[in-house]
N, C-alpha and C positions, 0 to 999 in steps of 0.2 A: 848604314849608320847605327842601327840598333843591333845589339848582340843577339845571337841566335836563341838564347834562353828566354828572351822577353816575349810577351804577347805581341800579336800583330799590331802595326802602327795605328790602324783605324780603331781597333779595340781600345788601345791606350788613349787615343785622342777623345773617344766617346766617354771613356771613364773619367778622364781629367775634367772634361767639359761638364759632365754631370755633377761632379763634386763641386765645381766652381759655381754652378747655378743653384745648388742645394747646400750652400756652405753653412747654413745655420742649423743643420741637423747634428745635434750634439752627440758625441760618443757613438758614432756609427762604426762598428767593427770592420765592415767591408771597406769603408773609406779609409780607416786607419791602416789597414793592411796595404791598400793601394799606395798611400802616401809613404809609408815606411819602406815598401819595396822600391819605390822611386828613389827615395833618399839613399837606400843601401847601394843601388846601382851607381848613383852619382858619386858616393863616397868611395866606392871600389876603384873608380878610374875617372877622377875629375878632369883629367887632361885628355881623355880618350875621344874617339870619334862620336860616341853616343852622348857626350856631356851636355850638348845643347838640348837634346831631347829630354833628358832627365831634369835639367834645369827648368825647361818650359813646363814639365809636369809639376814640379814643385811650385812654380809661380801660379799656375792655374788652380792648384789645390790650396794655395796659401790662405785664401779667405777662410776656408774650413779650419785650417790649422790655427789661425788667429782667433777665430770665434771660440774654439775650445782650448785655449792656451793654458788652462789650469791642469791639463793632463800631461802625460809624459811625451806626447808626440811633438809638441811645439819646441821644447828645448833640444830634442834630437835633430829636428829639421833645421833649426837655427844653426846648430853646430856644423852640420853638413854644408849648408850654404856658405857659412863663414869660411870653412876650410877650402871650398871651391874657389871663392873669391880670392883668398890669399894665394892659392896655387896659380891662378890664371891671370890676375889683373895686371901683372907686370911682364907678362910674356911679350917678346918683341913682335912687332907687326908694322907694316908699311901703310896702314889705312889711315885716311884723314878723319874718318868718323865710323860709327857703327850703328846698327839698327836700334840698339837699346837707347841711344841718345834721344830719340824722338818718340819713344814708346809711351803712350798715355794709357790710363786705366781703361778707357772706353774700348781699347783695341785688345784687351787681354784675351778674349775668346778667340780672336783671329789667330793667335799663336798656335792653336791646336793643329792647324793645317801644316805648319812648317816642318816638323820632323818628317812627315811623309813626303812633302815636296822636295826637301833637301836630299832624301834618300834616293829619289829617282832622278838620276843625273840626266836622263833622256827627256825629262818633262820640260815643257816650256817654262821659261822664267822671265817674269815681267815686273819683278820687284825693283824698287829704287836702289837697293843695295845688292851687291853681288852675293853669290853663294859663299864665296870666300870670306866676305865681311860677316855674314851670318855665322859661319863656323869658326871664326877667329876666336881664340881663347879669351881675348879681352872683351869680346861681345858676350861670351858665355858668362864671364865674371860680372858684366854689367847687368845681365838679366838675373843673376844670382842675387845681386844687391837689391834689385827691384823686388824680388820675392822676399828678401829679408825686410824690406821696408813695409811690406804688407803684414808680415808676421809680427814685426817689432817696429812700429812706426817711429821714424826719427832716428833710427839706429845707424843709418848709413848716409853717405854723401855721394855726390856725383851722379845722381840719377834724376830723371824728371820728377817734379813734385807730385804727390797724390794725397788725397784726403784719407785719413785713417778710416778703416772699416766701421768702427763704432761711431765715428762722427757722421758718416753717411747715413747710418741707421738713425742717429739722433735727429738729423735734419728731417728725415721722412716722418718720424714719430711726432715731433713737435709741430711741424708744418701741418700735418693732418689735424692735430688738436686745434691749432689756431684758425684753420679753415672751417672748423665746426664739425668735422667728420673724423673723429678719432679712429685709428685702426682697431679692428676687432681685438678684444682682450687688453686694450690699453687702460691702465689705471691713471686717469687724468690727474688726480690728486697726488699720486706718487711721482708722476713726471714733473709737476710743478715744484714739489718738494725737492726733487733731485736738482732742478735748476737752481734753487736757493742754496743747496749744499755745495753745488759746483762752484758758485761764486765764493762761498765762505771758505773753502779750502784751496782756492786758486793761488798759484804762485804769481810772481810779477809778470812773467811772459804771457800767461793765458788769462790774467785777470781782466784786461780790456775786453776780450771776446766774451768771457763769462758775464761781464756787466751788460754787454749788448744783448745777450740772450735774455737776461732778466728784463731789460727794457722791452724786448719783443713780447715777452710773456705778460708783462704788466697790463697791457691793454686788454688781454683776454681775462686776466685775473680780476680786473675791476668791473668786468661786465656781469650780466645776470647769469652767465654760465657758472660762476663760482660763488657759492654762498657760505663757504667755510672760512670764517675769520682767521682760523689758525694757519691756513695756507698763506694768507696775505701777511700774517705776522712773521712767517718764515722768510718771505721775500723782504719784508721791511728790515728784519734783523740782519739779513745778509748784506743789504745795502748799507746799513748803519756801520757794520764791521768793515766794509770795503772803503767807505769814504775817507777814513784817516790815512789810507795809503796814498791818497791824492791831495792831502792837506798842503795848502800853500802853493798849489800848482799855478803856473803861469806859462804863457807861450808868446811867440811872436807871429803867430799865423794871421792875426787881425780878425779874420772870420773863418769859420769852419764849414766845410761842405758836410751837410748833415748825412748821417747814416740812413739806410733805407727806412721809410716810414711804416711800411706794412709789416705786420707781424712775421709771416713766413719768410719774407726777404731778409728781415733783420735777423731772424734766427739763423738763416743760412750764413749770413755774413759773420755773425757772432761766433758760430761754431767753426767757421773757417779760420778765424783769428786765434783759436785755441791751440793750434799746432803749427810747427814750422812748415810742414807741407801745405797746410791750408793757407797760411799767410803768403807763401810763395805763389800758390794758385790764384789767390785773390789779386795779387799784384800783376800776375801774368795776364789775367783776364779782365783787368779793370778797364772800363771805357772812359777815355779822357773826356772830362766835362760832364759826365753822367754819374760816375761812381766816385765816392770820396777817396782821396789819396790815403794810402795806408798810414802815413804819418799823422793825418788828421784823426783817424779812427783810434790811434794809439796815444793821442795827445792827452796828458793828464787833465788839462784845463777843460777840454771838451768832455772828457769822461766824467768830470765832476758835475758839469751841467746836466748830463744825462742822468746820473745817479740821483741828483737832487730833484729833478722833475719827476722821475719814476717814484721816488720816495714820497713825494708830496701826494700824488694821486693814490698810491697804495695805502698810505696812512688814512686818508680821507675815507676810502672805501671800507677799510678795516673798521674804523670807528663807526661808520654807518651800520655795518653788519652787527657790531656789538650792541649798538643802541637798539636795533631791531630785535635782538635776542634778549634785551633787558639786562645786559651785562654791565 
């Protein structure tokens, strides 16, 4: 399955897996060479027998590429993946489905084993899908689109939804702050300021999620953990600018299922609502009777209530801090 000029399969798998787990190592020359070599091999023969292996390599290394997308590697990888998808996605096949249809982010690392398993036709095979389904050009195209969705979230359709890499990191960072144990090196004030600016610049589709993030952070911001009135002022200003977007809002829901009450849970929900993939994941994992329907979370009337309540407590705490400082 792998051409004779490539390193052994086990070395490739270890290399790709290592990059996947160490994705936030910026501008690593060794990683760059590995990724670009993988891209070059896929580009040279996107319809060849080795195409699935190189596509899996690019999928596993995609988080690293996405994290450092300000360099020259990301545009090149995107172009190669797009070309592979165009070449393969409409190839004829007789399969009802393919493995990529049910591939979720939590199973990314498991993919490292498949090039080796597929290359050894004498090895036992106990996967739900046949070898032919794995090697099918349409399956390769599907995994190429998944890799593209990691590098450039929301740029493709027809693949299982996943949360953008930066959103996953945002959930971890803010949840740690709201639990009272910020990750080492976290600038709490900067993170709160970023939450405010996120709402301020939000567009119509991600504004509801950004508002829920502000709501989640509000209860931390008005606690004794924060004594900088200027940070509260940023949150207040962001909410004041957001409210006119919901002016005159009404709905026919009668009553709304409330969003998560705890800060970390609300942060996760809010961040999920800021991207198409996150919204799809929320709806996919929603527990009937326990989690608010997506239409309730996106309802302008409900969002107005959330904004006004958060605004009230933030103003009160800001004014209290100002009085204490003699301002």
